[in-house]
C-alpha positions, 0 to 999 in steps of 0.5 A, a space after each residue: 500500500 505504501 508503494 502505491 501511495 508514493 507512486 501516486 504522489 507525483 501525479 497529485 503534485 502535478 495536478 495541484 493548482 499554481 501558487 498565487 505568485 504564478 500566472 499569465 497576463 494575456 492580451 494586454 499592451 505590454 510596456 517592458 521599458 526594455 524595448 518597444 511596446 508589445 500589442 496583444 502581448 503576454 507576461 508569464 510569471 512563475 514563483 514570482 519571477 518573469 519567465 516569458 514576455 512577448 506575443 503569441 507565447 505558449 501558455 503553460 496549462 497549469 497557470 491562471 490566466 488574467 485577461 489583459 484585454 484593454 489593459 496596459 502592463 508596466 513595471 512597478 514604479 520605483 521612488 529613488 529617494 524617499 522617507 516612506 516607512 520612517 515617519 508616520 505622523 509628522 507632528 508626533 515625534 514618537 512616530 518619526 525615526 529618521 535620524 540619530 544624534 551625531 554627525 556620522 552614523 554610517 552604521 545605521 540602516 534605514 530598513 531596520 527602522 521601517 514600520 511595515 504596518 505604516 498606513 503610508 505604504 498602501 497609500 503609496 503603492 495604490 498609485 503603482 509604486 512597488 519599490 522605494 529607496 528609503 533614506 535616513 537623515 542626519 547632519 552629515 552622514 545619516 546612514 544607509 539607504 535601503 531599497 525595499 518592496 512595499 509589501 511584506 509582514 516584516 522588514 526582512 520580507 520587504 528588503 531588496 537591498 538593505 545597504 544600497 549606499 550611504 546618505 551624505 548631506 553636503 555641507 553648505 555655504 549660504 549664498 546670501 541671495 534671496 531665495 523664493 519668498 526671501 528664503 535661502 533654498 527653503 521656499 517659504 521659510 522667510 530666510 530667518 536666522 541666516 548667518 553672514 557669508 564669512 560665518 557660513 564659510 567658516 562653518 563649511 570649512 570646519 564641516 568639510 575638514 571633519 568629513 575628510 578626517 572621518 574618511 581618512 580615519 576609515 582608511 587607517 582603520 582599513 589598513 589596520 584591519 588588513 594587517 590585523 595587529 594584536 590590539 585591533 578593535 572593531 569599530 562599527 562606524 568605520 567598518 560600515 565605511 569599508 564598502 564605500 572606500 572599496 567602491 562597492 557602494 556609492 554615496 548619495 550626496 544631497 547637494 542642492 545649489 550649484 556650489 554644493 554640486 561642484 563641491 560634491 564632485 570635487 569631494 568624490 575626486 579627492 576621496 576616490 568614491 562613487 557618488 549619486 547626486 540627490 535633489 540637485 535642482 541646479 544640476 542643469 548649471 553643472 551638466 558638463 561636469 556631471 556628464 564628464 564624471 559619469 555621475 547619476 542624478 536623483 532629482 527631487 520633487 518638481 511640483 515645487 516653487 523655484 529655488 530663487 526668486 529670480 530663477 526661471 519659473 520652469 527650472 525644476 520642470 525642464 531640468 529632466 529634459 536637460 539631463 536626458 539630452 546630455 545623456 546623464 542617467 537620472 531618476 526621480 525621488 520624492 525625498 521628504 517624508 514630512 509630506 509623506 504622501 508625496 511618494 504616491 505623486 511620483 508618476 505626476 512628477 514624471 508627467 510634469 517633466 513630459 509637459 516640459 520637453 522630456 520624451 514620455 518613454 524617458 519619463 517612464 524609464 526615469 521612475 522604473 529602469 533608471 532608478 533600478 540602474 542607479 541603485 544597482 538592482 537592474 538585474 532584479 527590477 525596473 523592466 519586464 524581462 525574463 528572470 526579474 521579479 514580477 513587479 507589475 502594474 496593470 492600468 487602464 491608461 497612461 500611468 503618468 496621467 491623474 485619471 488613470 487607475 491602477 487595476 491590478 498590482 503585483 509585487 514579486 508576483 503576488 497580487 497586492 491589495 489596493 485598499 488603503 486608509 484614504 480610499 476607505 475614508 473616501 467611501 465612508 464620507 461619500 455615503 454619509 447621510 
């Protein structure tokens, strides 16, 4: 009897239905971001990975078929720099876990502070964002940026690349020029408390000396570790710097004004480290230098006021097109968790760039393929290709347009619930007597 049962087992297993992360989307317009769009195309997914993309594909009989007629399939969008998961209620300090005390905290990893149950996560993915690079803040070096999927019970499940790179905030020199509404780089701040140029320059020189010394300390630590003296003591902060010094990890440098961008480039040359420019609204003024150094750029929110009162009104809108024309690899990030729901507006940031000269396909690549390339995960996400995670969104139109609805969303091949707190509140008050 036992032998008969064992003989039947393969048949039973073969007849078992496919898992939730295995299916076929058939008859949709597939925008792979790795080639031309495929009309009446199919995407085959098994065990969360894409195993086929194209037209007239042979569909395995054991897979569930999802009718894609009239639908568009895109790779899930990637917010290349945000604080989603690290802050919940802006006015409640206990719900914020953005930064630690001290100027240098490279040992910190953003993913360890993420709240998987954050209400902002379902709100963000409702608009087609499946992956984010969540970043810690800090005075100078805040810690490691973490790439994570927006689905999972734990941070271990969500993590895609927990240590994607360090976040460093470039020391600044206040220009003394009037920013928009009288501020100096912070629209609406009123410019209160601005120091003199001489005082600001002294602070800048002091902080740059501290940064350079910290990097030199890390190099001395590396030399000591390599020689392994008897009195060697591990140091978590300096240990976390080693992948950066070895060129295995980049530094995402927040550099807003032209002077800061140039200083960041000079710093990368001096320290011989790889950098990613972040925010950088004045990147259009330094295009030649950025291109010659082959530095990728993550632009900040474009639906914002100009940096200066005398800046062109379309400064932030047209910069993506300027970078694209120069052949610079760039992406978009929503940056501040203080607006927290801003991450869901990522596709509309890209849409605004299209209105000011950026080709539509390049705008979509900026929030899918390019973001994955910048953060070193292009072998896993960013395009619809065989072997990659099935991070997919099915839409009824162009995802860069506000009226388009995300009909289905998949993260690692698993269907994601599109309900969220805002949608529930909308329904509740819509039906109020």
